N, C-alpha and C positions, 0 to 999 in steps of 0.2 A: 318402449321409449319412442316418443314422437320425434319428428325432425327438429322441433323447437327445443326438445330436451337434450339432443345430441350436441356435444361441444363442437364448434366449428374449427377449421384449420387455423384461422387467425387467433382464436382463443388459446388453442394449444401452443401455437408459436409464441404468443405473448407470455403464457405461463412459463414456457421453457426459457425465454429470454430473461424473465424475472428471476428464475431459479439460478441461471448462470451468473447473473449480476450479483445476486446475494452471495453465492459461493465465492466469486472472485473478490468481492469486498471483504468477506470473512477471511480469505487467505491473505489478501494484501495488508490488512490492518490488524491481523492477529487474533481477532475474535475476543471472547471473554477472557481467555487465558492471557492474551497479550495485554489487555487492559489491567488485569491483576498485576502482571509483571511491571507495568508502568507505574501503578499507584503505590504498590507495597513498600518500596524503599523509602520514598518520601514520607509515607504515612508513619513508618517506623522511626524515621529521623525526627519528625516533629513530635511524635508521641513521647519518645525518650527525652527530647530536649525540654518539652513542656514540664516533665516531672522533675528533672535534676539539673537542667541548664548546663549539661556537660557536652561540649562540642565534640570532643574526641570520641566519647562513647557513642554518641548519636551517629556520627559519621561512620565509624567502624561498623556499627550494626547495620546501617543502610547498605554499605558496600558488601558486607558479608552475606546479607540475604539476597543481593543481586547475584553474587557468585554462586550461591546455592541453587538459585533458579536456573542458571546456565548449566550447572553440573547435572541437575535433574533432567533437563532437556537432552543433554548429551547422552545420559544413561538410557533414556527412552528413545534415542535416535530421532528426536523431533526436530523441526525447524528451529534454529537458534538465533535467527537474525533479530527478532524482537528482544530476546533476552540479552543478546550481546549489545544491542543499542542501548538497552537500559543500564548495563554495566558501565559502558563508556560514559553515559550521561551522569551516573552517580559518581564515577571516579573523577570526572572533571569537577563536579561540585565539591567533592571531598577535598581534592587538591587545592582548589581555589579558596575554600573556607579555611583550610589549615594555613595557607600562606598569609591570608589577611587577618586571621584570628577573629573574623566576624561571621557568626553562624548564618546570618542572612545570605552570605555569599555562596552558601551551599546551593541555593536556588537560582543564583544569577546566570550560570551557563545555560540552564534549561530555559530561562526566560528569554535570554538573547537568542537562543535557537528558535524558540516559538516566534519571536518577532521577525527573525530572518526568514523563516519558513512562510510566514504571512506575506511578507514582501515578495518572496519568490513566486508564490501562487498568483499574486496580483500582477506582477510584472510579466510573467509568462503568459497569463491570460490576455493582457493587453497586446503582447507581441504576436499573438496568434499561435503560440505553441504551449498550450496550457499544461502545467506541471502534472496535473492529475492524469492527463492522457499519457504522458511519458511514463508515469508510474504504472498505470493499469493496462496500457497497450500490450505489453508482453504477457500479462496475466490472462487477458482475453485472446491471446494468440493472434492479435491483429497488428502488433508492433506499431509502426507509424502510418499504416494505411489510411487511418481516419483523417489524416491531414489533407490528402488530395483526392481520395476515392470515396470518402464517406462523410460529407459535410454535416449530416444530421448528428453524427457522433462527435464531430469536432465542436459543434455548437453545445452539445451536452457537456463535454469535457470543459469547455470554456465557462459555462455556468457553474459547474461544480468547483472549478478552481477559484472563481470569484467568491463562491460561498465559503470555501475553506479559508481563503485569504481574509475576508472580512470578519469571519468568526474568530480567527486567531488574532487578528488585529484588535478586535474588541476585548479579547482576553488579555492581551498585552496592555491595553489602555487601563485595565483594572489593576493589574499586578505591579506595574512599574511605579505608580504613585505610592502603593503600599510598601514597596521596597524602600522608599525614602522616608515614609512617615510612620509606618507601623513597626511593631517589634517583631522578633523572629517567629514567635509562636503564632501571632495574628497572621502574618504573611504566610506561614506554613499551612495553617488550616484553611485559609482562603484558597491557596493554591491547590490543596488536595480537593477541595470542594469543586474547583473548576477543571479538574482533570478529565472527568468522564462526560458530564453533560454537553459541553461544546463539541467534544469529539463525536458523541452519538448524533448530535444535530447535524454535523457536517457529513457524517456517513449516511444518515437518512436522506439528506438532500441530494447527495451523490447518487444514491439508489433511485430516488424519484426521477432525476434527470436522465439517468442511463436506462431506466426501465421504459421510458417513453421514447428513447432514441432508436434508430434503426439497429439491427443486429450487427455485431462486428464481422469484419471480413477476415476469415481464418487464412492468413497468408502462409502459415505452415502447411495447411492442407493443400493450398494451391501449389506450393513448391513440390510437395510430395506427388501431386497429380502430374505436374510437369515432368518430374523425374521418371515416373512410371510410363508416361507417354513417350519420352525420349528412349527409354529402354525398349518399348514395344516397337518404335520405329527402327531402332538398330537391329532388333531381332528379325523384323520383317525384311530389312535390307540384306541381312545375312542369308535368309531363306531365298530371297530373289537371286542373290549372287550364286548361291548353291544350285538353284534350279537352272540358271543360265549356263553354268559350267557343265552340269550334267547333260543338258541338251546339246551343247557343243561337242562334248565327247562322243555322244551317240551319233551325231552327224559325221564326225571324222571316222568312226568305226564302220559306218555303213558305206 
């Protein structure tokens, strides 16, 4: 292998950074299974409602499948945050639809959440504390170090937050007019169609921005190193005190 064929240190570091970024995004957003858990309850609701127009049966089926997914995760001792968030979202939708008697209201809490999240991404990006950085900082073990110590990552997080905000805002701009003008089945199928593609686009853009950014500062490793250094200083001080005491005792005995 010639020197031109050998991977450089920069290439290896870049590959490592991309791998870490991919793993962190996969963990933060739930991966394929998280997407399935997000889509399945709504898909079941609109499928059943399209066939029989029965609000109660559709709502109960959607809530039941959400609970089953949580139980499966608990049985497998997997992370349940995505499944639990799905259950709460479905439960709010079911309660709201049952209270109003309007099947379209099953989707309204989720639509309001999407709009609120879009505004949160945009407002925090404008304020210099991008929401995506607050979410991913602990995953990358950097916490908030990117705010003051890593301007390149802060810039990447800001771009990613703008991307998420604008994508979700565009999604809301499509769904809310349909809520007023379309029937339940039309709204439901459009909403299902818009579940995954905007999400994947936002995740991809986040990966692009962070893959090009400087690596995160591992503040946990820094704290552990400081603790080890402090312990070593204390151990050295104890040894010095012990040596001084021993020397003094020898002088008194002589």
